[in-house]
KOLGUZA-935928 format. One record per residue: residue number from 1; chain; x, y, z of N, C-alpha, C in turn. Coordinates in Angstrom, 2 decimals, always signed. Atoms other than C-alpha are relative to their C-alpha. Example, Ala and Ser with C-alpha at 12.3 -4.5 7.8 and 13.67 -1.06 7.14 Angstrom:
BEGIN
[atom 1; "A"; [+0.89; -1.19; +0.00]; [+12.30; -4.50; +7.80]; [+0.90; +1.20; +0.00]],
[atom 2; "A"; [-0.82; -1.19; -0.06]; [+13.67; -1.06; +7.14]; [-0.77; +1.09; +0.73]],
END
This chain:
BEGIN
[atom 1; "A"; [+0.36; -0.57; -1.28]; [+5.66; +14.69; -15.00]; [+1.20; +0.77; +0.54]],
[atom 2; "A"; [-1.08; -0.80; -0.58]; [+7.70; +17.46; -13.43]; [+0.10; -0.26; +1.50]],
[atom 3; "A"; [-0.19; +0.18; -1.44]; [+9.09; +17.43; -9.90]; [-1.08; +0.70; +0.80]],
[atom 4; "A"; [+1.04; -0.73; -0.71]; [+6.33; +19.91; -8.94]; [-1.22; -0.88; +0.28]],
[atom 5; "A"; [+1.15; +0.90; -0.19]; [+3.81; +17.04; -9.21]; [+0.26; -1.10; +1.03]],
[atom 6; "A"; [-0.35; +1.05; -0.94]; [+5.62; +14.81; -6.70]; [+0.07; +0.57; +1.41]],
[atom 7; "A"; [-0.12; -0.35; -1.41]; [+5.43; +14.92; -2.91]; [+0.88; -1.05; +0.68]],
[atom 8; "A"; [-0.84; +0.94; -0.75]; [+8.06; +13.37; -0.63]; [-0.82; -0.60; +1.14]],
[atom 9; "A"; [+0.73; +0.70; -1.06]; [+6.46; +10.74; +1.62]; [+0.95; -0.57; +1.04]],
[atom 10; "A"; [-0.98; +0.61; -0.90]; [+9.56; +9.10; +3.12]; [+1.31; -0.15; -0.76]],
[atom 11; "A"; [-1.28; +0.31; +0.63]; [+13.21; +8.52; +2.48]; [-0.06; -1.42; -0.53]],
[atom 12; "A"; [+0.06; +1.33; +0.61]; [+13.65; +5.54; +0.18]; [+0.53; -1.09; +0.92]],
[atom 13; "A"; [-0.57; +1.02; -0.88]; [+15.84; +3.72; +2.69]; [-0.82; -0.23; +1.27]],
[atom 14; "A"; [+0.91; +0.19; -1.13]; [+13.10; +4.14; +5.34]; [-1.08; -1.03; -0.31]],
[atom 15; "A"; [+1.02; +0.97; +0.42]; [+10.82; +1.85; +3.32]; [+0.69; -1.34; -0.17]],
[atom 16; "A"; [-0.68; +1.29; +0.01]; [+12.36; -1.47; +4.27]; [-0.92; -1.08; -0.58]],
[atom 17; "A"; [+0.98; +1.01; +0.41]; [+9.22; -3.58; +3.68]; [-1.30; +0.74; -0.32]],
[atom 18; "A"; [+1.24; -0.77; +0.16]; [+5.92; -1.72; +4.24]; [-0.09; +0.99; +1.16]],
[atom 19; "A"; [+0.21; -1.01; -1.04]; [+5.26; +1.52; +6.13]; [-1.25; +0.80; -0.34]],
[atom 20; "A"; [+1.11; -0.92; +0.20]; [+2.30; +3.82; +6.60]; [+0.50; +1.43; +0.07]],
[atom 21; "A"; [-0.35; -1.42; -0.02]; [+2.45; +7.55; +5.99]; [-1.27; +0.81; -0.26]],
[atom 22; "A"; [+1.08; -0.93; +0.32]; [+0.14; +10.54; +5.82]; [+0.60; +1.04; -0.93]],
[atom 23; "A"; [-0.52; -0.90; +1.02]; [+0.66; +12.63; +2.71]; [-1.15; +0.83; -0.54]],
[atom 24; "A"; [+1.04; -0.93; +0.46]; [-1.42; +15.70; +1.87]; [-1.37; -0.40; +0.58]],
[atom 25; "A"; [+1.24; +0.36; -0.67]; [-4.03; +14.50; +4.38]; [-0.55; -1.38; -0.32]],
[atom 26; "A"; [+0.45; +1.35; +0.38]; [-4.32; +10.98; +2.88]; [+0.92; -1.04; +0.63]],
[atom 27; "A"; [-0.78; +1.11; -0.54]; [-3.23; +7.77; +4.62]; [+0.39; -0.91; -1.14]],
[atom 28; "A"; [-0.49; +0.90; +1.05]; [-1.04; +5.71; +2.29]; [+0.91; -1.05; +0.62]],
[atom 29; "A"; [-1.01; +1.00; -0.32]; [+1.07; +2.58; +2.50]; [+1.05; +0.05; -1.08]],
[atom 30; "A"; [-1.12; +0.06; +0.93]; [+4.50; +2.47; +0.89]; [+0.62; -1.38; +0.13]],
[atom 31; "A"; [-0.52; +1.36; +0.04]; [+5.96; -0.87; -0.15]; [+1.31; +0.00; -0.77]],
[atom 32; "A"; [-1.25; +0.21; +0.72]; [+9.50; -1.81; -1.15]; [+0.04; -1.45; -0.43]],
[atom 33; "A"; [-0.03; +1.35; +0.54]; [+9.41; -4.83; -3.43]; [+1.13; -0.06; -1.04]],
[atom 34; "A"; [-1.14; +0.17; +0.90]; [+12.68; -5.85; -5.08]; [+0.63; +1.33; -0.39]],
[atom 35; "A"; [-0.64; -1.29; +0.23]; [+14.01; -2.30; -4.73]; [-0.87; +1.04; -0.69]],
[atom 36; "A"; [+0.94; -0.95; +0.62]; [+10.95; -0.63; -6.30]; [-1.04; +0.41; +1.04]],
[atom 37; "A"; [+0.97; -0.52; -0.96]; [+8.68; +1.59; -4.22]; [-1.38; +0.11; -0.67]],
[atom 38; "A"; [+1.39; -0.06; +0.46]; [+4.90; +1.24; -4.67]; [-0.82; +0.66; +1.10]],
[atom 39; "A"; [+0.86; -0.67; -0.98]; [+2.09; +3.17; -2.95]; [-1.46; -0.31; -0.29]],
[atom 40; "A"; [+1.45; +0.18; +0.11]; [-1.59; +2.46; -2.27]; [-0.66; +0.74; +1.16]],
[atom 41; "A"; [+0.74; -0.43; -1.18]; [-4.32; +3.71; +0.01]; [+0.40; -0.92; +1.14]],
[atom 42; "A"; [-0.38; +0.81; -1.16]; [-3.59; +2.48; +3.53]; [-1.18; -0.78; +0.58]],
[atom 43; "A"; [+1.19; +0.63; -0.60]; [-7.17; +1.44; +4.37]; [-0.57; -1.05; -0.95]],
[atom 44; "A"; [+0.56; +1.10; +0.77]; [-8.48; -1.92; +3.15]; [-1.41; +0.37; -0.47]],
[atom 45; "A"; [+1.34; -0.29; +0.53]; [-11.56; -1.60; +0.92]; [-1.06; -0.96; +0.53]],
[atom 46; "A"; [+0.97; +0.95; -0.55]; [-13.18; -4.56; +2.68]; [-0.27; +0.22; +1.48]],
[atom 47; "A"; [+0.20; +0.02; -1.44]; [-12.60; -4.29; +6.40]; [+0.46; +1.22; +0.76]],
[atom 48; "A"; [-0.43; -1.23; -0.67]; [-11.32; -0.78; +7.14]; [+1.21; -0.18; +0.90]],
[atom 49; "A"; [-1.24; +0.22; -0.75]; [-8.01; -2.13; +8.46]; [+1.15; +0.76; -0.67]],
[atom 50; "A"; [-1.18; -0.68; +0.53]; [-4.65; -0.39; +8.03]; [+0.93; -1.03; -0.63]],
[atom 51; "A"; [-0.81; +0.97; +0.73]; [-2.69; -2.25; +5.38]; [+1.47; +0.04; +0.40]],
[atom 52; "A"; [-1.40; -0.05; -0.46]; [+0.64; -1.03; +6.75]; [+0.24; -0.95; +1.17]],
[atom 53; "A"; [-0.11; +0.98; -1.08]; [-0.08; -3.44; +9.63]; [-0.11; -1.43; -0.51]],
[atom 54; "A"; [+0.17; +1.32; +0.60]; [-0.51; -6.33; +7.19]; [+1.32; -0.66; -0.35]],
[atom 55; "A"; [-1.15; +0.83; +0.38]; [+1.87; -8.91; +5.72]; [+0.27; +0.17; -1.49]],
[atom 56; "A"; [-0.40; -0.15; +1.40]; [+3.75; -8.18; +2.48]; [+0.67; -1.27; -0.47]],
[atom 57; "A"; [-0.53; +1.23; +0.58]; [+4.41; -11.27; +0.37]; [+0.17; +0.24; -1.50]],
[atom 58; "A"; [-0.24; -0.35; +1.41]; [+6.05; -10.43; -2.94]; [-0.71; +1.31; -0.32]],
[atom 59; "A"; [+0.75; -1.19; +0.41]; [+3.76; -7.95; -4.71]; [-1.38; +0.07; +0.65]],
[atom 60; "A"; [+1.31; +0.01; -0.64]; [+0.78; -8.75; -2.44]; [+0.09; +0.47; +1.45]],
[atom 61; "A"; [+0.15; -0.37; -1.40]; [-0.23; -7.03; +0.78]; [-1.25; -0.70; +0.52]],
[atom 62; "A"; [+1.13; +0.71; -0.61]; [-2.47; -9.07; +3.07]; [-0.57; +0.83; +1.13]],
[atom 63; "A"; [+0.68; -0.75; -1.04]; [-5.01; -7.26; +5.21]; [+0.12; -0.73; +1.34]],
[atom 64; "A"; [-0.17; +0.66; -1.29]; [-4.41; -7.93; +8.91]; [-1.32; -0.47; +0.64]],
[atom 65; "A"; [+1.26; +0.40; -0.63]; [-8.13; -8.35; +9.68]; [-0.64; -1.23; -0.62]],
[atom 66; "A"; [+0.73; +1.11; +0.63]; [-9.69; -10.70; +7.11]; [+0.81; -0.71; -1.08]],
[atom 67; "A"; [-0.94; +0.64; +0.91]; [-6.67; -11.76; +5.02]; [-0.32; +0.19; -1.49]],
[atom 68; "A"; [+0.13; -0.37; +1.41]; [-7.91; -10.18; +1.79]; [+1.35; +0.48; -0.49]],
[atom 69; "A"; [-1.31; -0.39; +0.55]; [-4.99; -9.44; -0.54]; [-0.17; +0.93; -1.19]],
[atom 70; "A"; [-0.02; -0.95; +1.10]; [-4.12; -6.70; -3.01]; [+1.38; +0.01; -0.64]],
[atom 71; "A"; [-1.26; -0.18; +0.72]; [-1.44; -6.29; -5.68]; [+0.45; +1.44; +0.22]],
[atom 72; "A"; [-0.45; -1.36; -0.33]; [+0.63; -3.29; -4.55]; [+0.38; +0.80; -1.24]],
[atom 73; "A"; [-0.37; -0.72; +1.22]; [+1.56; -2.42; -8.14]; [-1.17; +0.77; -0.59]],
[atom 74; "A"; [+1.16; -0.68; +0.59]; [-1.99; -1.51; -9.20]; [-1.22; +0.04; +0.90]],
[atom 75; "A"; [+1.09; -0.04; -0.96]; [-4.21; -2.00; -6.13]; [-1.09; -1.03; -0.22]],
[atom 76; "A"; [+1.06; +0.96; +0.30]; [-6.22; -4.85; -7.66]; [-0.11; -1.07; +1.09]],
[atom 77; "A"; [+0.18; +1.07; -0.99]; [-7.74; -7.40; -5.25]; [+0.45; -1.33; -0.60]],
[atom 78; "A"; [-0.50; +1.29; +0.48]; [-6.10; -10.82; -5.53]; [-0.55; -1.18; +0.79]],
[atom 79; "A"; [+0.53; +1.07; -0.85]; [-7.87; -12.79; -2.77]; [-1.19; +0.54; +0.77]],
[atom 80; "A"; [+1.18; -0.41; -0.77]; [-11.32; -12.61; -1.22]; [+0.32; -0.04; +1.49]],
[atom 81; "A"; [+1.25; -0.68; +0.31]; [-12.93; -11.17; +0.75]; [+0.17; +1.35; -0.69]],
[atom 82; "A"; [-0.19; -1.28; +0.70]; [-11.35; -8.12; -0.95]; [-0.55; -0.11; -1.42]],
[atom 83; "A"; [+0.59; -0.01; +1.34]; [-13.31; -7.25; -4.07]; [+0.19; +1.32; -0.72]],
[atom 84; "A"; [-0.19; -1.32; +0.58]; [-12.75; -3.53; -4.63]; [+1.47; +0.39; +0.03]],
[atom 85; "A"; [-1.41; -0.38; +0.10]; [-9.38; -2.21; -5.78]; [+0.33; +1.19; +0.90]],
[atom 86; "A"; [-0.55; -1.14; -0.71]; [-7.25; +0.19; -3.79]; [+0.44; +1.04; -1.02]],
[atom 87; "A"; [-0.67; -0.99; +0.85]; [-6.12; +3.48; -5.28]; [+1.49; -0.22; +0.13]],
[atom 88; "A"; [-1.46; +0.20; -0.03]; [-2.47; +3.15; -6.23]; [+0.69; +1.10; -0.78]],
END
């Protein structure tokens, strides 16, 4: 992948834990886990809540509305009621 395929969303040091951003018209969440930055859609696939307002625990983001969880590395649901994966 060349640099032309990447878009800057935030400075790396601005992603302390989890932040929300709008990039090319899409709401995303950025996560810093053990010094690695991960990105997913910002809207929960179950309850339409903003994941940047949730709780990050290791590689899992917990939705602030119904406590569904997703793996921030690949967007897969890890705890119900979340059943559909996030784009990552």
